[in-house]
Phi, psi and omega in degrees: 000318182289338176290319179288326181229088183282005177215171180300130180290344182266306187249349176089357177298147178246022180244149179049059182278144182229153173257122186255134173269119181294319169251127184310142174299332177296318182281330187215071185301328181289351177262008185302325181247011180281121187300336176291341183263000189238144172223144174265122182227146172289169183300318181296314179292327176297319174301316180298320182294324179281328186263349184221079186301320180297309178303316183298315181296316181294315178301312181298319177297318184279335186245337184222064190296325179296318178292321179300314180296320178297315177299317180297313181290322180293322179295324176299315183296316181298316181297322178289336181275342182285139178298000000 
């Protein structure tokens, strides 16, 4: 993942990079390595994604629309599978 994205996908910083799961591995373990479920983020942007869901959703919708659509559809499937 970092070879494809050697810097933060939000701000372009190349330090302290993390791989962020858009849908938690706990909720969707089969998506742990799915590229649609992953973003490379610096530590600061990773904090933003965890602490500000509305901002994160808007950023994803505006900058990564295919991933946003995948997350939206996958979340619907997960909700339908829960008892």
